[in-house]
N, C-alpha and C positions, 0 to 999 in steps of 0.2 A: 154262644149265639151273639153276645154283645161284641165280642172280639171281631166276628165276621162283619157285623154292622159297621163298626168303626173302620175296618179295613176297606170296606166298600166306599165309605164316605171319603177316606183318604185317597182312594183310587180316582174318584171323581175330581178331587182337588188336584191330584197329580196330572191328570189329563189336561185340565184347565191350564196349569202352569206350563206343561210341555208345549201346548199350543202357542202360548205367548213367547216362550223361549225360541221355538222353531220359527215363528213368524218374524222375530227380530233378526235371527241369524240368516234368513234368506234374503235380506235386503243387501244385495251385493254392492250397491252403489252408495251406501250410507256410511258416513264417518260417525262413529259412536263417541260422543263426549265421554269424559271420564266417569261422570255420574251415571250415565247409561250403562257403561261397562260394569259398574258396581251393582246396578239394579239387576242386570243379567245374572251376575254371580249370586245375588240375593235370592232370585227366583230359583236358581239351580240348587242352592242350599235348602230352600224351602221344600223343593221337590224331593231331595234326599231325605229330609226329616220325615216327610209324609210316608216315604217308602219304609224307612226304618221303624217308624211308629206302627205302621200296619203290620210289619213283621213281628214286632214285640207282642201285639195283640193276638196274632195267630199262633205264635210259638209258645206263649206263656201257659204254664200248667200242663203242657203236653209231655207225656212220659218219654224217657230216654236220655242217656248221657250226652249223645250227640246234639240233641235239640237244646239241652241245657247249655252246652258250650256255645252253640249258635246264639242263644238268648243272651249270654254274657257278652259276646262280641257285639251283637246288634245294640244292646243297651249302652255299651261303652261308647260306640260311635254316636248314638242318639244324644247322649249327654255331652259329648264333645261339640256336636253341631248346634245345640241349643244356644249357648252364649255366642258362638260364631255368627249365627243368624242375627242376634241382637247387635253385635259388633258391626255387622254390615249395614244394619239400619242406621246406626250412628254415623258411619263414614259416608253413607249415601246422603243423609241429611246435611252433613257438613259440606259435601261436594255441591249440592244444589243451592244451599243458602249462600255460601261464600264464593263459589266458582274460583277457587284458588288451589289448584292441584299441588304446587310446590309446598305451600303451607300445610295442606292436609297430609301430605306424605311425612312431613316432620312430626305432626301431631299424632300420626298413627303409631309411632313408637310408644307413646304414652297410652293411647287408646287400647293398645293390644295387651297391656300388662294384666288387667283383670282376666281377660280371656285366656291368656297363657296359664295363669294360676288355675283356672277352672279346668283346662285341658289336662293339666298334670294331676289334679285331684280326681278327674274322671277315670284316668288310666289306673291310678292307685286304688280306686274303688274296686277293681278286680280282686284285690288282695285284702282290703280292709273294710269294704262295704260302706265307705263314707257317704257316697252319693246314692248308691243303690245296692241291693243284694238280690241274688237269685239262689233260692234254697236248693237243697239236694233233690227236692221234688219239682224243681223247675218253676218255682213261683217267684215272680218279680215283686219287689217292694222297695219303697223309698228308704234311703239310708239316713243315719242320724245327722249328717251334714248336708242333706238335700237343700236346706234353706240357703246355704252358701251359694250354690249354683243359681238359685232364684234371685238372690240379692245381686249377684254379678250381672245377670241378665237385665234386671231392673235398672241397675246403674247405667247401662248402655241406653236403654229405652228412655229413661228420664233425662239422660244427658242430651239425647236427640230432641226431646220435647223442649228442654231449656234453650237449645240453639234456635229452634223455630220461634218460641215465645219471645226471646230477646230480639230476634229480627223484626217481629211484628211490632213490639213496643218501640224499638229504636227507629224504624223506618216507616211505620204506619201501615194500616191494614190495606189501604188502596194500592200501595206499591208492592205489597208482598203476597196478597191473597192468592194469586194464580199459581204460585209455587208453594207457598206455605200451607194453604188449606188442605190440599190433597195429602201432603206429608203428615200434617197434624192428625188428620182423620185416620190415616193408616196407623200411626203410632198409638193413638188413644184406643182404637178398636182392639189392637193386640194387647195393650195393657189391661183393658177391661175384661177381656175373655180370660187372660192369664190369671187375674185375681179370682175369677169364678172357678177356674180349674183348681187353683190352690185350695180354695175353701171347700169345694165339693170333690173330694178325691174319688177317682174312678171314671170321671168324664174326660174326653179327649177332643177338645174343640179348638185349641190354640192354633194349630198349624193349618187346619182347613180354613179357619178364619183369616189367618195370615195370607193364604192363597187368594181368598176373595179380596182382601185389602190390596194385594199386589195387582189384582185385576183393576181395581178402582184407580190406583196410581197409573197403571199402564194406559188406561183409557183417557184419564184427565190430564196427565202430565207427560209421560214418556211418548206414547203413541201420537199424542197431539202435537208433538214438537218435531216437525219435519225439518231436520237441521242441515241437510246437505244440498249443495248446489250440484245438480245432476251432471253438468258439463265438466266442471273442474274437479269434482270430488272434494272440494273444500267446504267449510261451513258457509251457510248463506246469510243474508242480511238479517232476517228475523232472529236467527240464532245468535248473531253478533250483538244485536241490541240487548237481548236478554243477558248474554254473557257480560257485556260491559257494565250494565246497570248494577249487577251484583259484584263484579270483579273490582270496580272502582271503590265501592263501599268497603270492601274487605282489605284494601291495600293498607299496610302498616307503615310505609315510608322507609323501610330498612333497605330497599333496593330501588333501582331506577325502573319505573314502570313506563313503558314506551309504546307508541303506536307508529308503525312504519306504513306509510301510504305509498302505493305503487300504481302507476298508470302506464299502460302500454303505449309506446310511441307509434304514431302513424297507423293506429288501428283502423280508422275510417278508410284510409288509403288501401290497406290490406283487403278490406271488404269490397271496396270499389273495383280494385284491379284484379283480385283473384277469386272473389265470390265469398259468400257467407260461410260456405263449408270450410274454406281456408281460415276465415275469421274464427270459427269455432275451434279449429285445430290450433290456432295461436293461443286461444284461451286455455285449452287443455294442456299445452306445453308449458304455459306460464304457471299453471297449477302444479305441474310436476317439478318445475324449477324451484318453486317456493317450498314444496315438501322436502326436496333434496337439500335445500339450504338451511332449513330451520331445525330447531330442536322439537321434534314432534311430540315429545312428552310434555313440554311446558309452554311452547309457543302456540298461540291461537291464530289460526289462519282462516281467512274468509274472503269470499268474493263480495265486494260491496255492490256490484251491479255493473253492467256494461263491461268495460275493460279495466276497472279499478279493483284493486285488491288491498287487503290490510293484514298486518301482522301485529298482534298484541303480545307482549312478553315482558320479562324482567331480566335485567343484567346488572352487574356490579358497577360498571363504568360506561361512560360514553364511548370509549375506545372499543368496547365489546359490541355496542350497537352499530358503530360504524364498520366494524369488521364483518358483522352480519350483512350489512348493505353491500359491502365489497364482495362478499361471497356470492350474494344473489347476482350481482352484475357479472361476476366471473362465470357463473353457471349459465347465464344468458349468452355470454360470449362463446362458451363451449358448445352450446346448441347451434350457434351460427357457424362455428368452425366445422361442425359435423355435417352441415348442409342437409339436415333432416327435413327442413322446411325450404320451400322455394322462394322465401322472402326473408329479410333480416328482421329479427325480433329483438327489440330493445325496450327498456323501461325507464321512466323518470321516477325517482324515489326520494321521498322526504320523510322526516320523522319528527315527532314531538314527545316531550317528557310530561308525564302527568304531574300536576300540582294539586294540593289539597283544595285550592280554590276552584279547580276545574269541575265541570260536569261532563257528561258524555259528549254533548254538542261541542263545547269549547275544546275538549281534548281532541276530537276528530277534526274540527275546523283548523286547529293549529297544525296538525300533521298534513292536512290537505293543502293548507297555505304554503308549507315548506315544499311539498311536492310540486305545487304549481310554479313556484319560483324556479325550481330546477327545470321544469318543462319549458318555461318562458326563456330561460337562459339558453337552452338548447336551440329553441326556435330562432332566437336572435343570432346565435352563432351560425346557424344554417343559412339564414338570409344574407349574412355578411360574407358567405362563401367559405 
């Protein structure tokens, strides 16, 4: 009877998660930031855990060798997914606090080590019962090394709490609360319920609580961040502001952090001569050119507003940054050669390098100033014939 009750509760949580997952994936015109992609994977993992947890409750103690084999398989996957879920909590927190995908990918090699150990031990438990056992009567019970899986999961969760707490202490509550509070609430809620479940063996509330916590983050952080410019399919200005605020704080100085500012030449003339539909077409094509030219895994692309665009990224040398600008210009030239537009589309491009003394405004102003110099030089050259 208790198993059926927990299975029903898990089903409610599963439907709740499925709704959020499907709602995200039907946004055809939305660019998903890396953190949002991790959050999607986190919800999918949570849904899988709820499903396997429900199966364990329904199958446990039911007679038959086939059901015992299924119980063993389901329990193994369940134990594999537990630390994976906590690992995703950690990397999601890292992605939101630091907004530094290249650095996170490097750190993930170290983050994944405890999880890999737990996965190996979960599989080995089929033969030695370290994490769990299923008796010949098909009765599930915790194994003698169950605490190892718990410790590994807590290492991930507490690591995430540490990242958020350090961010709050270092940068102040007023600057961090909109990102950090929902994440901290999410983490502490899971930790609290996990402790209760460890102390009171037989209850199963962790993953339904996690589903509720995902809903809280979804409403307060993920769903509240409309991050895409509808026309160009690039990030929009609000998303840029949030990204820069955290990205600049996490920069370690080991690479060149740059901002490339781009402004379409003669955009007003295009609107005046060919109409605003053609102007929108110019913006769409510009967005495609930037996506084609940049490293989409690591470069951050956004429409600043109007006909201005920005690329924020890291390179090892100035030559690489200038090569990127040349590639953008070449791709604009290719568009013009193809004659897909009834007008010529060109851009003025300038860039700045981030310095530790910079803030967001000075960083962007420097790039904008360099771009303006290029634009003025083109104008003077045009007037001189």
